[in-house]
C-alpha positions, 0 to 999 in steps of 0.5 A: 291809287292803283300804283299804291296798291301794287306797291303795297302788294309787292312790299307785302309779298317780299315781307312774307317771303323774308318772314318764311325764309327767316323762320325756316332758317331759325328752325334749321339752326334750332334742329342742328343745335338739338341734334348736336346736344342729344347725339350719343355717338361716340367720337375719337376725342371722347378718349385719351389722345396722345399728341406725340409718340414720346408721350406713350413712354409716360403711360403708367397703366400695366395693360392698355391699348394704342389705337392708330387711326386716321379720320380720312381712312375709309377702313377706320370709318368702317370700324369706327363705331365698333371700336369706340363702343368696345373702348367705351365698354372696356375703359375701366379694365383696358384703357385706350390711347388714341394716336391720330395718324394725321396729327401725331408728332415725333418719331415712330421709333420710340414705340419699340414695335415688335420685330418686323412690324411697322406702323404704316397702316390704319387702323392699327390696334396695339395691346401693350402690357408692362410697356411691351407691345404684345399684340399688333393688329392691322386692319379691320378683320384682325381688329374685329377678331380681337374685339370678338374674342376679348375676355373669352 
C-alpha cells in the first residue's frame, strides 16, 4: 500500500509538472502571436522592393527615392525606424523603392550613377527626378539631414 501511495504521488508530481510547462508554453505562444499581430513597427518589406537593378529603369514615377540598405548593416539598423517613418509619411508625394544590397541582382552599371559615385556603402539614399539621380546621399548623417530638410 505504501508503494502504491509513493507511485501515485510520483505520477501526480510528473503530471503537475507537465501541466505547468504545457500551460507556460501555450501562454508564451499566444503572447508571441498577439505581439506579431499588434506590432505597428514598419518593416522594409512594407515598401516596394526592387529585385534587380534593371527594374529601376521601369519605374515611371517622375520623382522617387531609391534606398539601398542591408539587414546586416549596423548603420542601416541605426536609422531604420527614422527612414521607414519618413518613407511612410511621404509615400503619396515621394514613392520609395527599396534595394536590398544582400538580395538585389544584376549590374549596378544600369543605375547611371552620378559621375564619381559608386554604390558600395549602406545605407545610401538616391533622389531620382525624371530618371536622373539628382542627389546621392551616403551614410546616416547625410540621410538624416535630407529627412530634416525635406520640404523646407
